[in-house]
Each structure stands twice: as structure tokens, then as C-alpha cells.
ZAZA-298158 format. One line per 3 residues: number of its first residue (from 1); for each residue x negated, y, z of N, C-alpha, C. Coordinates in nm, 3 decimals, always signed. Each point is the difference from the previous one (the first is absolute). Example, Ala and Ser with C-alpha at 12.3 -4.5 7.8 and 13.67 -1.06 7.14 Angstrom:
! residues 2
1	-1.319:-0.569:+0.780:+0.089:+0.119:+0.000:-0.090:+0.120:+0.000; +0.035:+0.105:-0.072:-0.082:+0.119:+0.006:+0.077:+0.109:+0.073
//
This chain:
! residues 269
1	-11.503:+11.888:+11.814:+0.001:+0.128:-0.070:-0.043:+0.113:+0.096; -0.037:+0.112:-0.058:-0.046:+0.111:+0.083:+0.113:+0.053:+0.086; -0.039:+0.056:+0.115:+0.099:+0.060:+0.088:+0.027:+0.143:-0.049
4	+0.120:+0.025:-0.052:+0.038:+0.130:-0.051:+0.144:+0.025:+0.036; +0.042:+0.125:-0.021:+0.142:+0.030:+0.020:+0.080:-0.068:-0.109; +0.130:-0.012:+0.024:+0.083:-0.071:-0.096:-0.013:-0.150:+0.018
7	+0.076:-0.073:-0.079:+0.003:-0.146:+0.010:-0.054:-0.064:-0.128; -0.054:-0.120:+0.018:-0.033:-0.082:-0.117:+0.121:-0.087:-0.028; +0.059:+0.018:-0.118:+0.125:-0.066:-0.035:-0.019:-0.085:-0.125
10	+0.034:-0.127:+0.010:+0.000:-0.089:-0.116:+0.144:-0.012:-0.048; +0.023:+0.025:-0.128:+0.134:-0.003:-0.058:+0.003:-0.106:-0.109; +0.079:-0.105:+0.022:+0.013:-0.106:-0.099:+0.126:+0.022:-0.082
13	-0.014:-0.003:-0.133:+0.114:+0.024:-0.089:+0.027:-0.126:-0.079; +0.120:-0.054:+0.013:+0.035:-0.125:-0.063:+0.039:+0.013:-0.147; -0.007:-0.111:-0.071:+0.036:-0.003:-0.142:+0.143:+0.046:-0.023
16	+0.092:-0.041:+0.089:+0.140:+0.039:-0.015:+0.022:+0.149:+0.009; -0.092:+0.071:+0.065:+0.009:+0.145:+0.012:-0.055:+0.066:-0.126; -0.102:-0.059:-0.058:-0.073:+0.063:-0.111:+0.060:-0.027:-0.137
19	+0.094:-0.094:-0.007:+0.059:-0.035:-0.130:+0.151:+0.018:+0.002; +0.058:+0.000:-0.118:+0.146:+0.012:-0.011:+0.046:-0.081:-0.121; +0.133:-0.004:-0.018:+0.055:-0.074:-0.114:-0.040:-0.145:+0.003
22	+0.015:-0.066:+0.118:-0.037:-0.141:+0.015:-0.148:-0.023:-0.030; -0.081:+0.103:+0.028:-0.143:-0.017:-0.014:-0.054:+0.019:-0.140; +0.080:+0.055:-0.091:-0.048:+0.013:-0.138:-0.072:+0.132:-0.025
25	-0.006:+0.089:+0.100:-0.075:+0.124:-0.017:-0.043:+0.055:+0.135; -0.111:+0.072:+0.000:-0.043:+0.069:+0.120:+0.096:+0.115:+0.029; +0.024:+0.023:+0.128:+0.091:+0.107:+0.042:-0.084:+0.126:+0.021
28	-0.025:+0.073:-0.109:-0.090:+0.115:+0.005:+0.050:+0.108:+0.096; +0.130:+0.024:+0.002:+0.055:+0.102:+0.090:-0.023:-0.038:+0.146; +0.015:-0.129:+0.031:-0.023:-0.045:+0.137:-0.147:+0.013:+0.037
31	-0.089:-0.037:-0.091:-0.143:+0.014:+0.026:-0.034:+0.146:+0.028; +0.059:+0.091:-0.076:-0.023:+0.143:+0.021:+0.045:+0.043:+0.139; +0.115:-0.051:+0.044:+0.051:+0.035:+0.134:-0.090:-0.055:+0.109
34	-0.046:-0.122:-0.018:-0.089:-0.061:+0.100:-0.130:+0.078:+0.009; -0.056:+0.034:-0.115:-0.126:+0.074:-0.003:+0.015:+0.135:+0.070; +0.110:+0.070:-0.027:+0.022:+0.129:+0.066:+0.007:-0.016:+0.151
37	+0.067:-0.106:+0.047:+0.013:-0.022:+0.144:-0.134:-0.036:+0.063; -0.081:-0.079:-0.070:-0.134:-0.031:+0.051:-0.086:+0.126:+0.002; +0.011:+0.081:-0.105:-0.074:+0.126:-0.005:+0.039:+0.092:+0.117
40	+0.127:-0.001:+0.035:+0.046:+0.080:+0.115:-0.068:-0.048:+0.129; -0.014:-0.132:+0.015:-0.067:-0.054:+0.119:-0.146:+0.045:+0.005; -0.067:-0.002:-0.114:-0.139:+0.045:-0.006:-0.008:+0.147:+0.038
43	+0.094:+0.078:-0.051:+0.004:+0.143:+0.032:+0.019:+0.023:+0.149; +0.073:-0.091:+0.066:+0.023:+0.010:+0.143:-0.123:-0.044:+0.082; -0.101:-0.050:-0.066:-0.122:-0.038:+0.070:-0.016:-0.149:+0.024
46	+0.088:-0.081:-0.056:-0.010:-0.145:+0.015:-0.089:-0.060:-0.108; -0.056:-0.116:+0.029:-0.085:-0.072:-0.094:+0.082:-0.117:-0.055; +0.026:+0.000:-0.128:+0.091:-0.098:-0.060:-0.074:-0.100:-0.088
49	+0.037:-0.125:+0.017:-0.048:-0.110:-0.084:+0.123:-0.067:-0.058; +0.006:-0.013:-0.132:+0.115:-0.060:-0.065:-0.034:-0.141:-0.046; +0.084:-0.095:+0.037:-0.010:-0.137:-0.054:+0.116:-0.016:-0.096
52	-0.031:-0.006:-0.128:+0.104:+0.005:-0.102:+0.014:-0.130:-0.075; +0.121:-0.053:-0.002:+0.034:-0.110:-0.089:+0.024:+0.057:-0.140; +0.044:-0.085:-0.090:+0.043:+0.049:-0.130:-0.090:-0.027:-0.117
55	-0.124:-0.049:+0.023:-0.091:-0.021:-0.113:+0.052:-0.107:-0.096; +0.040:-0.115:+0.055:+0.051:-0.106:-0.087:+0.127:+0.046:-0.071; +0.091:+0.065:+0.075:+0.122:+0.050:-0.059:-0.027:+0.100:-0.110
58	-0.097:+0.090:+0.022:-0.035:+0.099:-0.103:-0.057:-0.068:-0.123; -0.076:-0.107:+0.021:-0.055:-0.076:-0.112:+0.108:-0.071:-0.079; +0.098:-0.055:+0.071:+0.113:-0.064:-0.068:+0.071:+0.100:-0.090
61	+0.018:+0.121:+0.053:+0.069:+0.102:-0.077:-0.081:+0.041:-0.122; -0.131:+0.016:+0.018:-0.086:+0.039:-0.111:+0.002:-0.104:-0.111; +0.012:-0.127:+0.039:+0.001:-0.109:-0.097:+0.141:-0.034:-0.050
64	+0.100:+0.066:+0.055:+0.136:-0.025:-0.042:+0.057:-0.130:+0.050; -0.053:-0.050:+0.112:+0.050:-0.126:+0.057:+0.109:+0.028:+0.102; +0.099:-0.087:+0.007:+0.111:+0.021:+0.093:-0.001:-0.096:+0.117
67	-0.090:-0.096:+0.000:-0.011:-0.096:+0.109:-0.143:-0.010:+0.047; -0.016:-0.025:+0.131:-0.134:-0.018:+0.056:-0.056:-0.134:-0.047; -0.116:-0.002:-0.067:-0.058:-0.126:-0.048:-0.036:-0.093:+0.115
70	+0.001:-0.128:-0.026:-0.042:-0.098:+0.100:-0.148:-0.033:-0.013; -0.058:+0.022:-0.119:-0.141:-0.032:-0.021:-0.088:+0.104:+0.068; -0.098:-0.049:+0.079:-0.087:+0.091:+0.075:-0.076:+0.093:-0.093
73	-0.052:-0.052:-0.111:-0.079:+0.087:-0.088:+0.083:+0.111:-0.064; +0.129:-0.029:-0.024:+0.087:+0.104:-0.056:+0.033:+0.105:+0.106; +0.020:-0.044:+0.124:+0.022:+0.095:+0.109:-0.122:+0.090:+0.017
76	-0.119:-0.058:-0.010:-0.123:+0.078:+0.013:-0.012:+0.101:-0.114; +0.037:-0.041:-0.119:-0.004:+0.091:-0.114:+0.098:+0.115:+0.020; +0.120:-0.031:+0.047:+0.099:+0.105:+0.027:-0.052:+0.098:+0.105
79	-0.064:-0.054:+0.103:-0.054:+0.085:+0.107:-0.109:+0.092:-0.053; -0.087:-0.053:-0.087:-0.109:+0.079:-0.054:+0.053:+0.116:-0.085; +0.103:-0.029:-0.079:+0.060:+0.105:-0.083:+0.078:+0.098:+0.086
82	+0.079:-0.053:+0.091:+0.088:+0.083:+0.081:-0.072:+0.087:+0.101; -0.110:-0.049:+0.058:-0.071:+0.078:+0.101:-0.054:+0.129:-0.060; -0.053:-0.007:-0.121:-0.051:+0.121:-0.066:+0.113:+0.100:-0.023
85	+0.113:-0.052:-0.043:+0.116:+0.087:-0.026:+0.049:+0.065:+0.129; +0.008:-0.079:+0.106:+0.048:+0.049:+0.129:-0.092:+0.109:+0.056; -0.131:-0.023:-0.007:-0.095:+0.098:+0.054:+0.003:+0.130:-0.081
88	+0.020:-0.011:-0.129:+0.009:+0.120:-0.082:+0.116:+0.088:+0.045; +0.111:-0.066:+0.033:+0.118:+0.074:+0.046:-0.027:+0.064:+0.135; -0.058:-0.077:+0.093:-0.030:+0.056:+0.132:-0.098:+0.117:-0.011
91	-0.102:-0.015:-0.083:-0.099:+0.107:-0.014:+0.065:+0.128:-0.052; +0.086:-0.015:-0.100:+0.068:+0.116:-0.057:+0.091:+0.067:+0.102; +0.074:-0.080:+0.077:+0.094:+0.056:+0.098:-0.072:+0.068:+0.116
94	-0.101:-0.065:+0.056:-0.071:+0.060:+0.113:-0.077:+0.125:-0.041; -0.039:+0.008:-0.127:-0.072:+0.116:-0.050:+0.083:+0.128:+0.012; +0.133:-0.015:-0.004:+0.088:+0.117:+0.015:-0.019:+0.067:+0.137
97	-0.048:-0.075:+0.098:-0.015:+0.051:+0.136:-0.147:+0.018:+0.038; -0.085:+0.000:-0.098:-0.143:+0.020:+0.024:-0.067:-0.116:+0.068; +0.059:-0.119:-0.013:-0.054:-0.119:+0.065:-0.058:-0.096:-0.103
100	-0.106:-0.067:+0.040:-0.061:-0.102:-0.084:+0.039:-0.138:+0.053; -0.007:-0.100:-0.087:+0.028:-0.137:+0.043:-0.125:-0.085:-0.016; -0.007:-0.104:+0.081:-0.110:-0.097:-0.009:+0.061:-0.139:+0.000
103	-0.043:-0.084:-0.092:+0.056:-0.135:-0.012:-0.088:-0.102:+0.071; +0.063:-0.083:+0.084:-0.067:-0.114:+0.061:+0.082:-0.124:-0.029; -0.060:-0.098:-0.065:+0.065:-0.127:-0.028:-0.067:-0.106:+0.087
106	+0.077:-0.066:+0.085:-0.055:-0.088:+0.102:+0.052:-0.143:-0.013; -0.079:-0.095:+0.047:+0.043:-0.139:+0.012:-0.018:-0.044:+0.144; +0.045:-0.119:+0.031:-0.008:-0.050:+0.136:-0.145:-0.007:+0.049
109	-0.093:-0.026:-0.090:-0.141:-0.008:+0.039:-0.052:+0.132:+0.055; +0.058:+0.111:-0.044:-0.044:+0.130:+0.047:+0.032:+0.021:+0.148; +0.093:-0.079:+0.053:+0.034:+0.009:+0.141:-0.062:-0.112:+0.081
112	-0.036:-0.109:-0.065:-0.052:-0.116:+0.072:-0.148:+0.005:+0.028; -0.079:+0.055:-0.094:-0.145:+0.007:+0.017:-0.036:+0.131:+0.070; -0.078:-0.009:+0.107:-0.027:+0.117:+0.083:-0.065:+0.114:-0.078
115	-0.098:-0.031:-0.085:-0.066:+0.107:-0.074:+0.095:+0.069:-0.096; +0.088:-0.079:-0.062:+0.096:+0.060:-0.092:+0.104:+0.081:+0.075; +0.042:-0.048:+0.118:+0.091:+0.079:+0.084:-0.063:+0.134:+0.034
118	-0.126:-0.004:+0.036:-0.072:+0.122:+0.035:-0.008:+0.094:-0.118; -0.026:-0.054:-0.118:-0.009:+0.082:-0.120:+0.133:+0.069:-0.030; +0.110:-0.075:+0.011:+0.132:+0.058:-0.025:+0.031:+0.107:+0.104
121	-0.028:-0.031:+0.127:+0.025:+0.097:+0.107:-0.079:+0.128:-0.023; -0.127:-0.014:-0.036:-0.084:+0.118:-0.023:+0.052:+0.084:-0.116; +0.045:-0.068:-0.105:+0.054:+0.073:-0.116:+0.126:+0.075:+0.038
124	+0.092:-0.065:+0.071:+0.123:+0.066:+0.042:-0.029:+0.118:+0.092; -0.094:-0.020:+0.092:-0.036:+0.107:+0.094:-0.048:+0.123:-0.075; -0.088:-0.021:-0.097:-0.053:+0.113:-0.077:+0.108:+0.067:-0.084
127	+0.085:-0.081:-0.063:+0.103:+0.056:-0.086:+0.098:+0.088:+0.077; +0.050:-0.050:+0.114:+0.098:+0.081:+0.075:-0.067:+0.120:+0.066; -0.132:-0.011:+0.028:-0.071:+0.112:+0.059:-0.014:+0.116:-0.098
130	+0.010:-0.029:-0.129:-0.011:+0.105:-0.100:+0.119:+0.095:+0.002; +0.111:-0.047:+0.055:+0.116:+0.087:+0.022:+0.095:+0.014:-0.116; -0.050:+0.012:-0.121:+0.086:+0.022:-0.116:+0.005:-0.122:-0.092
133	-0.027:-0.117:+0.055:+0.001:-0.124:-0.077:+0.099:-0.098:+0.064; +0.084:-0.060:-0.082:+0.094:-0.102:+0.047:-0.044:-0.135:-0.057; -0.052:-0.090:+0.084:-0.034:-0.135:-0.049:+0.128:-0.075:-0.037
136	-0.001:-0.065:-0.115:+0.114:-0.082:-0.043:-0.051:-0.143:-0.016; +0.059:-0.090:+0.078:-0.051:-0.136:+0.011:+0.102:-0.099:-0.054; -0.051:-0.101:-0.068:+0.084:-0.110:-0.046:-0.083:-0.127:+0.010
139	+0.067:-0.114:+0.001:-0.073:-0.125:-0.010:-0.060:-0.010:-0.139; -0.119:-0.056:-0.010:-0.067:-0.013:-0.129:+0.059:-0.118:-0.077; +0.123:+0.018:-0.045:+0.074:-0.107:-0.066:-0.066:-0.047:-0.129
142	-0.080:+0.086:-0.063:-0.057:-0.036:-0.129:-0.108:-0.107:+0.012; -0.056:-0.018:+0.120:-0.101:-0.104:+0.019:+0.035:-0.098:+0.111; +0.097:+0.036:+0.084:+0.033:-0.084:+0.115:+0.063:-0.132:-0.045
145	-0.042:-0.108:+0.064:+0.065:-0.129:-0.014:+0.049:-0.040:+0.138; +0.063:-0.116:+0.011:+0.069:-0.035:+0.124:-0.087:+0.015:+0.123; -0.122:-0.054:-0.005:-0.083:+0.001:+0.121:-0.054:+0.139:+0.033
148	+0.009:+0.095:-0.095:-0.045:+0.137:+0.025:+0.116:+0.094:+0.032; +0.122:-0.046:-0.025:+0.116:+0.088:+0.009:+0.031:+0.041:+0.143; +0.023:+0.128:+0.020:+0.046:+0.049:+0.130:+0.139:-0.053:+0.028
151	+0.080:-0.015:-0.103:+0.135:-0.055:+0.016:+0.104:+0.091:-0.058; +0.010:+0.121:+0.048:+0.085:+0.104:-0.056:-0.041:+0.130:+0.065; +0.058:+0.110:-0.047:-0.047:+0.129:+0.048:+0.050:+0.037:+0.138
154	+0.100:-0.070:+0.053:+0.035:+0.019:+0.141:-0.117:-0.046:+0.087; -0.049:-0.120:-0.030:-0.115:-0.053:+0.074:-0.122:+0.088:-0.023; -0.022:+0.039:-0.125:-0.115:+0.085:-0.032:+0.004:+0.130:+0.079
157	+0.117:+0.064:+0.004:+0.010:+0.128:+0.071:-0.029:-0.015:+0.148; +0.041:-0.112:+0.060:-0.028:-0.021:+0.143:-0.150:-0.017:+0.022; -0.067:-0.071:-0.090:-0.144:-0.018:+0.011:-0.073:+0.132:-0.017
160	+0.047:+0.082:-0.095:-0.060:+0.131:-0.022:+0.020:+0.089:+0.123; +0.120:-0.002:+0.057:+0.029:+0.083:+0.117:-0.090:-0.036:+0.116; -0.021:-0.129:+0.022:-0.088:-0.044:+0.108:-0.143:+0.043:-0.028
163	-0.046:-0.021:-0.123:-0.137:+0.034:-0.037:-0.025:+0.150:+0.011; +0.100:+0.078:-0.037:-0.013:+0.146:+0.003:+0.027:+0.059:+0.138; +0.035:-0.086:+0.097:+0.036:+0.046:+0.135:+0.109:+0.107:-0.009
166	+0.102:-0.031:-0.080:+0.109:+0.095:-0.025:+0.083:+0.022:+0.126; +0.065:+0.114:+0.003:+0.095:+0.031:+0.108:+0.139:-0.054:-0.034; +0.027:-0.012:-0.130:+0.135:-0.035:-0.042:-0.003:-0.068:-0.136
169	+0.082:-0.105:-0.014:+0.025:-0.065:-0.129:+0.147:+0.018:-0.033; +0.028:+0.051:-0.120:+0.137:+0.016:-0.047:+0.020:-0.089:-0.122; +0.097:-0.092:+0.008:+0.033:-0.087:-0.112:+0.123:+0.057:-0.069
172	-0.019:+0.062:-0.115:+0.112:+0.053:-0.077:+0.051:-0.111:-0.091; +0.125:-0.035:+0.018:+0.054:-0.116:-0.069:+0.139:+0.029:-0.054; +0.064:-0.103:-0.057:+0.132:+0.020:-0.062:+0.114:-0.010:+0.100
175	-0.033:-0.023:+0.128:+0.101:-0.003:+0.105:-0.034:+0.106:+0.104; +0.100:+0.050:+0.074:-0.025:+0.109:+0.094:-0.062:-0.042:+0.132; -0.010:-0.132:+0.023:-0.055:-0.049:+0.126:+0.040:-0.144:+0.023
178	-0.020:-0.046:+0.120:+0.031:-0.138:+0.037:+0.145:-0.011:+0.045; +0.070:-0.099:-0.053:+0.137:-0.029:+0.040:+0.003:-0.122:+0.090; +0.086:+0.003:+0.100:+0.019:-0.116:+0.087:+0.067:-0.112:-0.079
181	-0.018:-0.126:+0.041:+0.065:-0.113:-0.071:+0.150:+0.020:-0.010; +0.054:-0.020:-0.120:+0.143:+0.014:-0.022:+0.044:+0.141:-0.033; -0.086:+0.097:+0.022:+0.035:+0.140:-0.028:-0.022:+0.029:-0.148
184	+0.097:+0.062:-0.064:-0.011:+0.030:-0.143:+0.005:+0.150:-0.030; +0.040:+0.078:+0.099:+0.011:+0.144:-0.020:-0.138:+0.065:+0.017; -0.056:+0.056:-0.107:-0.133:+0.061:+0.010:-0.007:+0.120:+0.093
187	+0.117:+0.049:+0.040:+0.002:+0.111:+0.095:-0.032:-0.048:+0.141; +0.011:-0.130:+0.023:-0.017:-0.053:+0.136:-0.135:-0.071:+0.017; -0.105:+0.067:-0.038:-0.133:-0.060:+0.015:-0.042:+0.000:+0.147
190	-0.090:-0.089:+0.033:-0.062:+0.001:+0.132:-0.097:+0.118:+0.001; +0.018:+0.095:+0.090:-0.078:+0.123:-0.005:-0.137:-0.012:+0.067; -0.010:-0.083:+0.103:-0.128:-0.010:+0.071:-0.020:-0.142:+0.051
193	-0.121:-0.050:-0.016:-0.036:-0.135:+0.046:-0.125:+0.010:+0.086; +0.008:-0.055:+0.120:-0.117:-0.001:+0.089:-0.067:-0.136:+0.005; +0.072:-0.104:-0.040:-0.055:-0.136:+0.002:+0.020:-0.063:-0.138
196	-0.103:-0.001:-0.081:+0.010:-0.051:-0.137:+0.040:-0.147:-0.001; -0.044:-0.076:+0.098:+0.032:-0.144:+0.003:+0.151:-0.023:+0.010; +0.070:+0.094:+0.063:+0.143:-0.016:+0.021:+0.082:+0.020:-0.127
199	-0.062:+0.058:-0.105:+0.078:+0.029:-0.121:-0.052:-0.074:-0.124; -0.098:-0.086:+0.017:-0.055:-0.070:-0.116:+0.105:-0.083:-0.073; +0.097:-0.052:+0.076:+0.104:-0.082:-0.064:+0.111:+0.084:-0.062
202	-0.013:+0.134:+0.004:+0.095:+0.088:-0.067:-0.026:+0.005:-0.150; -0.113:-0.049:-0.042:-0.048:+0.024:-0.136:+0.079:-0.077:-0.104; +0.026:+0.070:-0.109:+0.056:-0.064:-0.119:-0.114:-0.026:-0.096
205	+0.006:-0.111:-0.071:-0.103:-0.032:-0.098:+0.031:+0.061:-0.137; +0.110:+0.074:-0.011:+0.034:+0.060:-0.129:-0.107:+0.100:-0.040; -0.024:+0.009:-0.130:-0.100:+0.092:-0.051:+0.040:+0.045:-0.139
208	-0.061:+0.109:-0.044:+0.028:+0.050:-0.133:-0.058:-0.090:-0.107; +0.052:+0.012:-0.121:-0.040:-0.087:-0.109:-0.148:+0.018:-0.035; -0.054:+0.120:+0.016:-0.139:+0.024:-0.036:-0.090:+0.010:+0.122
211	+0.054:-0.014:+0.119:-0.081:+0.012:+0.121:-0.047:-0.137:+0.047; -0.092:+0.003:+0.095:-0.057:-0.124:+0.055:+0.054:-0.027:+0.139; +0.004:+0.102:+0.085:+0.038:-0.020:+0.139:+0.148:+0.021:+0.024
214	+0.047:-0.045:+0.116:+0.136:+0.024:+0.047:-0.009:+0.058:+0.140; +0.114:+0.003:+0.072:-0.001:+0.055:+0.135:-0.089:-0.082:+0.093; -0.006:-0.132:-0.021:-0.087:-0.082:+0.084:-0.145:+0.045:-0.013
217	-0.040:+0.029:-0.123:-0.136:+0.049:-0.024:-0.024:+0.132:+0.072; +0.100:+0.087:-0.002:-0.014:+0.129:+0.067:-0.014:-0.018:+0.151; +0.077:-0.090:+0.057:-0.008:-0.021:+0.144:-0.132:-0.064:+0.040
220	-0.054:-0.086:-0.084:-0.132:-0.056:+0.028:-0.106:+0.109:-0.005; +0.015:+0.093:-0.095:-0.092:+0.114:-0.007:+0.013:+0.085:+0.125; +0.124:+0.025:+0.042:+0.024:+0.078:+0.122:-0.065:-0.068:+0.120
223	+0.012:-0.131:+0.007:-0.059:-0.076:+0.111:-0.149:+0.026:+0.011; -0.066:+0.007:-0.115:-0.144:+0.027:-0.002:-0.031:+0.140:+0.052; +0.072:+0.099:-0.050:-0.034:+0.137:+0.035:+0.034:+0.034:+0.145
226	+0.118:-0.040:+0.046:+0.036:+0.036:+0.138:-0.090:-0.070:+0.101; -0.052:-0.119:-0.036:-0.091:-0.069:+0.091:-0.133:+0.073:+0.010; -0.027:+0.088:-0.095:-0.121:+0.083:+0.004:+0.030:+0.143:+0.045
229	+0.118:+0.021:+0.056:+0.034:+0.131:+0.054:+0.045:+0.102:-0.102; +0.044:-0.046:-0.118:+0.040:+0.093:-0.107:+0.152:-0.001:-0.015; +0.062:+0.113:+0.025:+0.144:+0.010:-0.021:+0.032:-0.020:-0.148
232	+0.110:-0.069:-0.028:+0.036:-0.033:-0.138:+0.148:+0.027:-0.023; +0.032:+0.050:-0.119:+0.138:+0.036:-0.034:+0.038:-0.064:-0.133; +0.118:-0.061:-0.004:+0.060:-0.043:-0.127:+0.108:+0.101:-0.032
235	-0.009:+0.065:-0.116:+0.094:+0.105:-0.036:+0.032:-0.005:-0.148; +0.105:+0.072:-0.038:+0.047:-0.001:-0.139:-0.091:+0.080:-0.090; -0.052:-0.065:-0.104:-0.079:+0.072:-0.099:+0.083:+0.098:-0.080
238	+0.132:-0.019:+0.000:+0.089:+0.091:-0.073:+0.005:+0.138:+0.064; -0.054:+0.014:+0.120:-0.001:+0.129:+0.068:-0.141:+0.035:+0.046; -0.093:+0.018:-0.094:-0.139:+0.030:+0.039:-0.015:+0.137:+0.064
241	+0.100:+0.087:-0.019:-0.010:+0.134:+0.057:-0.004:-0.001:+0.152; +0.036:-0.113:+0.063:-0.002:-0.006:+0.146:-0.136:-0.045:+0.055; -0.101:-0.014:-0.086:-0.130:-0.045:+0.048:-0.052:+0.087:+0.114
244	+0.008:+0.130:-0.014:-0.048:+0.090:+0.105:+0.076:-0.022:+0.130; +0.131:-0.022:-0.011:+0.080:-0.027:+0.120:-0.041:-0.131:+0.064; -0.024:-0.103:-0.081:-0.040:-0.129:+0.054:-0.132:+0.011:+0.075
247	-0.094:+0.073:-0.056:-0.130:+0.018:+0.065:+0.016:+0.078:+0.130; +0.098:+0.088:+0.004:+0.023:+0.082:+0.119:+0.084:-0.072:+0.105; +0.036:-0.126:-0.027:+0.077:-0.076:+0.098:+0.149:+0.008:-0.020
250	+0.043:+0.055:-0.112:+0.142:+0.014:-0.028:+0.034:-0.083:-0.124; +0.097:+0.045:-0.080:+0.036:-0.071:-0.121:+0.080:-0.126:+0.028; +0.032:-0.071:-0.109:+0.085:-0.119:+0.010:-0.073:-0.122:-0.054
253	-0.007:-0.101:+0.081:-0.065:-0.125:-0.038:-0.010:-0.086:+0.125; -0.060:-0.116:-0.013:-0.025:-0.084:+0.117:-0.143:+0.025:+0.047; -0.012:+0.047:+0.123:-0.130:+0.037:+0.056:-0.046:-0.110:+0.096
256	-0.115:-0.057:-0.030:-0.056:-0.107:+0.082:-0.111:+0.056:+0.087; +0.018:-0.013:+0.131:-0.095:+0.054:+0.094:-0.118:-0.096:+0.019; -0.119:+0.054:+0.025:-0.116:-0.086:+0.025:+0.026:-0.094:+0.117
259	-0.063:-0.118:-0.005:+0.018:-0.099:+0.105:-0.034:+0.055:+0.137; +0.081:-0.035:+0.099:-0.023:+0.050:+0.135:-0.137:-0.039:+0.054; -0.044:-0.121:-0.032:-0.130:-0.046:+0.049:-0.111:+0.089:-0.056
262	+0.012:+0.037:-0.127:-0.101:+0.086:-0.061:+0.000:+0.138:+0.063; +0.119:+0.056:+0.024:+0.009:+0.131:+0.063:-0.057:+0.000:+0.141; +0.027:-0.107:+0.076:-0.053:-0.010:+0.134:-0.152:-0.010:-0.003
265	-0.052:-0.072:-0.100:-0.145:-0.013:-0.012:-0.064:+0.134:-0.030; +0.064:+0.080:-0.089:-0.054:+0.130:-0.036:+0.006:+0.096:+0.118; +0.100:-0.016:+0.087:+0.017:+0.091:+0.114:-0.090:-0.035:+0.116
268	-0.053:-0.123:+0.000:-0.085:-0.045:+0.111:-0.130:+0.081:+0.002; -0.051:+0.032:+0.122:-0.125:+0.078:+0.010:-0.119:-0.081:-0.048
//
């Protein structure tokens, strides 16, 4: 990305943050709060890219379904319906702050083939350079099949952060951060991690009913970003108002520092 003041920040928003009532409806008030906080970051001079879950969940709600289908074609149909609904909401909310949105739907092939990687990078570069546009990215669930699937939006957000040469990735999720094994009090999160390998076994495989990834998925995403020199934070989506604090190096969450080897390489003459 271009060298400018401010930071390039990728913000991943999980399904558990965007829905309520056991996933039977979109949490419009929460989306409004998230959008306002992202708009504040843009106002501060940062370049924001949002990786948003919720398309399949939004489709389930539109169709009146209470369970995630197992059939791939039904999941794709839900995603196609839900993605349009989700983008309409984002467009309406960001419009309150004079911001436009741009939709990018990606599959694993967009990161694997060099020309397609270049195309995505060029598009993101131009969009964030416009200043008043917030790219909103999701996996292209409506056409993706197993061999094309990125996996989940934790993985997708890490790939986007690397491609965009982001300064920071923030994973907004239904938990306030990483807990040590055996710890159950959410107030006692691990605040800072310098060695991602040392905490990989901290992960719980628990996940929300409508979500795809769990903590293990998030840590694998973190492993990717910190190895590329990108600081990453896992924080509570229930408190999006702290986004500005998180970007400023404060706030509450688990902050993963870039790998020491990468930092030493960057510091070398």
C-alpha cells in the first residue's frame, strides 16, 4: 500500500458479533456501533478494510431458517441472499458518515494465482487511496466449493492483511481475548503474546452455532500475520468503541506482536 500517514487496519467482524437471538436476526444496533467506530478511524486518518462475516447467517434469517444447512448448494443460496442484505445495511450505515463502501468477494484462488493476487492488491490499493471508501470483504460463499474455500473469515482476514501490507489486524469476536488453559474468567485474558507458537495449544475448538471458525482458527490466522510483521489483536466485538484505542496501542484484548525474526529482518541495513 502507499506510504501515508495513519495506519492500514484490517478489521474482521465475526458472525457472533453481527447476530443476536441465537443467530435468528442481524444485530442492527451493533452494526451501527461498529460502523461509527470504523468511521472514527477513517476520520483520524487511518485506512480501514473490513472483513465481514454474516452473509450466510443473514440469508438464513431472510429465509426464516433456524439451523445452518448441511447442503453446499443451500449454503450458497443463503450466502447469495444474505450478502446483498448485509451490504445494503453497511452502505446505509456508512452513508451517515459520508463514506462509501466497496464489496469484494474472494476465493482461495484469488490468493493463489499471482495475477489474481496482483489484481486484488491493485483494487485494494486504489480503494483505500480514495480516502472515503471502506472496502468490505467476504469469502465468495455463493460460488465457493471445498477446493476454492479460504476456510473461514479468520483465515481470509489474515490473507487480506498480508496482501494489503496492513499495519494491524483486529479480530472482533465474541470473546474478549485469549484465555490460558483452564482459565474461565474472561477478565483474565492473556494481554500480550510475543511467541505465537507458545500459545497455539491454548485454543478451544468451541464455536458459535452459525460461525465457521473457533479460537484455533484465529490463532492460525495470527500465526500468518505476525510472521509477516503485522501486529494482530483479538478483542471483544461487544465493545467496538475501543477500536481507536486498540489502533493507538491501548484498549483491551490479546495483542500479538510480530515475530522477532521478522522485526530483526526489517531492522537490518
